[in-house]
Backbone as a chain_set.jsonl record, in Angstrom:
{"seq": "MTITKDMSILEVVQQYPDTAAIFMNAGMGCLGCAAARFENIEQGATAHGIDIETLMQDLNRAVA", "coords": {"N": [[26.328, -7.167, 10.171], [24.247, -9.947, 9.578], [22.708, -10.65, 7.237], [23.167, -9.61, 4.07], [22.875, -7.178, 1.434], [23.936, -8.152, -0.986], [23.186, -10.763, -1.028], [21.254, -13.391, -2.231], [17.794, -13.575, -2.761], [16.411, -16.032, -2.454], [18.352, -17.422, -1.201], [18.608, -16.378, 1.073], [15.885, -16.804, 2.154], [15.735, -19.577, 2.204], [17.967, -19.975, 4.061], [17.046, -18.657, 6.337], [14.143, -19.037, 7.181], [12.16, -17.392, 8.51], [12.28, -14.983, 7.47], [10.814, -14.836, 5.101], [8.298, -13.86, 5.704], [8.871, -11.094, 6.243], [9.936, -10.241, 3.689], [7.452, -10.488, 2.495], [5.789, -8.729, 3.656], [6.979, -6.358, 3.119], [6.41, -6.177, 0.582], [7.493, -7.493, -1.302], [6.375, -9.927, -2.595], [7.041, -11.897, -4.467], [8.52, -14.393, -4.077], [8.285, -16.851, -4.902], [9.054, -16.552, -7.545], [10.819, -16.744, -10.689], [12.803, -14.749, -10.716], [13.506, -14.313, -8.13], [15.439, -16.33, -7.671], [17.996, -15.51, -8.836], [18.142, -12.943, -8.451], [19.69, -10.416, -6.423], [19.055, -9.17, -3.017], [19.041, -6.339, -2.899], [18.784, -5.692, -5.704], [16.167, -6.718, -6.022], [14.618, -5.226, -4.208], [14.922, -2.63, -5.234], [13.526, -3.099, -7.759], [10.941, -3.241, -6.936], [10.534, -0.713, -5.574], [11.199, -0.591, -2.944], [12.514, 0.592, 0.198], [15.843, 0.035, 0.667], [17.369, 0.107, 3.206], [15.818, 0.048, 5.418], [14.632, -2.472, 4.891], [16.626, -4.157, 4.99], [17.357, -3.663, 7.707], [15.121, -4.662, 9.01], [15.122, -7.37, 8.031], [17.459, -8.316, 9.353], [17.052, -7.775, 11.97], [15.051, -9.777, 12.372], [16.493, -12.139, 12.269], [18.213, -11.912, 14.328]], "CA": [[25.202, -7.582, 9.664], [24.243, -11.329, 9.114], [22.068, -10.723, 5.841], [23.681, -8.393, 3.353], [22.253, -6.609, 0.292], [24.239, -8.838, -2.038], [22.717, -12.102, -0.986], [20.094, -13.721, -3.125], [16.544, -13.596, -1.917], [16.177, -17.417, -2.335], [19.37, -17.931, -0.324], [18.275, -15.726, 2.508], [14.546, -17.423, 2.739], [16.096, -21.021, 2.594], [18.831, -20.293, 5.261], [16.315, -18.019, 7.402], [12.746, -19.148, 6.734], [11.288, -16.566, 9.135], [12.601, -13.658, 6.665], [9.657, -14.879, 4.074], [7.143, -12.72, 6.013], [9.381, -9.849, 6.309], [10.026, -9.928, 2.28], [5.967, -10.31, 1.885], [5.157, -7.376, 4.134], [7.629, -5.13, 2.408], [5.845, -5.736, -0.782], [8.155, -8.49, -2.4], [5.746, -11.26, -2.739], [7.333, -12.784, -5.46], [9.355, -15.09, -3.498], [8.452, -18.156, -5.676], [9.24, -16.235, -8.982], [12.209, -16.966, -11.115], [13.745, -13.634, -10.404], [14.152, -14.605, -6.578], [16.519, -17.417, -7.782], [19.069, -15.05, -9.209], [18.214, -11.343, -7.955], [19.984, -10.196, -4.906], [18.148, -8.306, -2.101], [19.11, -4.941, -3.388], [17.803, -5.618, -6.898], [14.577, -6.935, -5.816], [14.008, -4.084, -3.471], [14.894, -1.577, -6.173], [12.526, -3.261, -8.746], [9.721, -3.073, -6.125], [10.425, 0.467, -4.96], [11.159, -0.613, -1.42], [13.755, 1.283, 0.976], [16.622, -1.028, 1.048], [17.971, 0.217, 4.339], [14.785, -0.414, 6.152], [14.287, -3.836, 4.756], [17.92, -4.73, 5.74], [17.279, -3.501, 9.215], [13.983, -5.536, 9.339], [15.575, -8.816, 7.926], [18.535, -8.676, 10.375], [16.197, -7.83, 13.253], [14.37, -10.966, 12.361], [17.292, -13.33, 12.482], [19.223, -11.794, 15.406]], "C": [[25.182, -9.284, 9.335], [23.765, -11.504, 7.618], [22.598, -9.463, 5.224], [22.824, -8.356, 2.012], [22.538, -7.686, -1.005], [23.692, -10.5, -2.085], [21.533, -12.355, -1.802], [18.985, -13.904, -2.119], [16.309, -15.018, -1.623], [17.168, -17.892, -1.263], [18.961, -17.543, 1.024], [16.924, -16.427, 3.127], [14.829, -18.885, 2.984], [16.924, -20.821, 3.759], [18.066, -19.615, 6.5], [14.797, -18.043, 7.016], [11.766, -18.129, 7.33], [11.333, -15.137, 8.319], [11.421, -13.668, 5.613], [8.515, -13.683, 4.5], [7.631, -11.216, 5.981], [9.408, -9.26, 4.732], [8.518, -9.649, 1.748], [5.554, -8.883, 2.494], [5.905, -6.303, 3.486], [7.09, -4.817, 1.076], [6.68, -6.613, -1.958], [7.477, -9.793, -2.119], [5.937, -12.16, -3.745], [8.506, -13.802, -5.133], [9.605, -16.488, -4.255], [8.844, -17.908, -7.174], [10.611, -16.43, -9.442], [13.315, -16.058, -10.855], [14.387, -13.875, -8.877], [15.267, -15.565, -6.614], [17.864, -16.79, -7.926], [19.134, -13.469, -8.7], [18.728, -11.506, -6.568], [18.998, -9.336, -4.193], [17.943, -6.98, -2.594], [18.452, -4.77, -4.581], [16.46, -5.905, -6.843], [13.987, -5.831, -5.107], [13.934, -2.888, -4.465], [13.897, -1.831, -7.182], [11.219, -2.976, -8.204], [9.652, -1.773, -5.506], [10.362, 0.386, -3.453], [12.439, 0.003, -0.882], [14.467, 0.128, 1.397], [17.327, -1.055, 2.621], [16.938, -0.119, 5.316], [14.607, -2.006, 6.002], [15.601, -4.52, 5.346], [17.759, -4.715, 7.251], [16.213, -4.545, 9.681], [14.438, -7.156, 9.229], [16.525, -9.073, 9.238], [17.931, -8.599, 11.807], [15.468, -9.186, 13.488], [15.162, -12.36, 12.722], [18.266, -13.123, 13.57], [18.927, -12.597, 16.637]], "O": [[26.188, -9.784, 8.833], [24.288, -12.325, 6.865], [22.486, -8.377, 5.794], [22.197, -9.327, 1.588], [21.68, -8.01, -1.826], [23.816, -11.253, -3.051], [20.805, -11.39, -2.033], [19.13, -14.277, -0.955], [15.98, -15.259, -0.462], [16.788, -18.743, -0.459], [18.98, -18.319, 1.979], [16.811, -16.615, 4.338], [14.229, -19.447, 3.9], [16.606, -21.588, 4.668], [18.404, -19.964, 7.631], [14.295, -17.024, 6.543], [10.671, -17.96, 6.794], [10.484, -14.272, 8.533], [11.022, -12.569, 5.229], [8.028, -12.836, 3.751], [6.874, -10.28, 5.726], [9.026, -8.12, 4.466], [8.273, -8.849, 0.844], [5.03, -8.02, 1.789], [5.29, -5.247, 3.334], [7.159, -3.736, 0.49], [6.562, -6.469, -3.175], [8.029, -10.659, -1.44], [5.17, -13.101, -3.949], [9.391, -13.973, -5.971], [10.664, -17.115, -4.287], [8.958, -18.847, -7.961], [11.539, -16.296, -8.645], [14.495, -16.399, -10.774], [15.557, -13.645, -8.571], [16.023, -15.634, -5.644], [18.83, -17.278, -7.339], [20.222, -12.901, -8.602], [18.404, -12.368, -5.751], [18.114, -8.797, -4.859], [16.815, -6.502, -2.711], [17.615, -3.874, -4.695], [15.649, -5.356, -7.588], [12.842, -5.495, -5.406], [12.911, -2.204, -4.49], [13.306, -0.829, -7.583], [10.371, -2.482, -8.947], [8.645, -1.609, -4.817], [9.64, 1.118, -2.776], [13.444, -0.105, -1.585], [14.037, -0.674, 2.226], [17.748, -2.095, 3.126], [17.432, -0.741, 6.256], [14.452, -2.703, 7.005], [15.487, -5.426, 6.172], [18.022, -5.703, 7.937], [16.438, -5.231, 10.678], [14.194, -8.003, 10.088], [16.283, -9.98, 10.034], [18.336, -9.338, 12.704], [15.304, -9.648, 14.617], [14.689, -13.359, 13.263], [19.103, -13.995, 13.803], [19.703, -12.57, 17.593]]}, "num_chains": 1, "name": "protein.A"}
């Protein structure tokens, strides 16, 4: 896997800009909020009630 659950949301979006749409479509529209700077993907997904496994598959598919 290129993207892992423990990577910060902001780190992923900066490194792979195409993932912003994946986060937004999953219900994580808070990419610009302060939490995105320090929360990892798993924490953000849990806070928003998003299935982490599906999100990880979608993110890694987008950067493959």
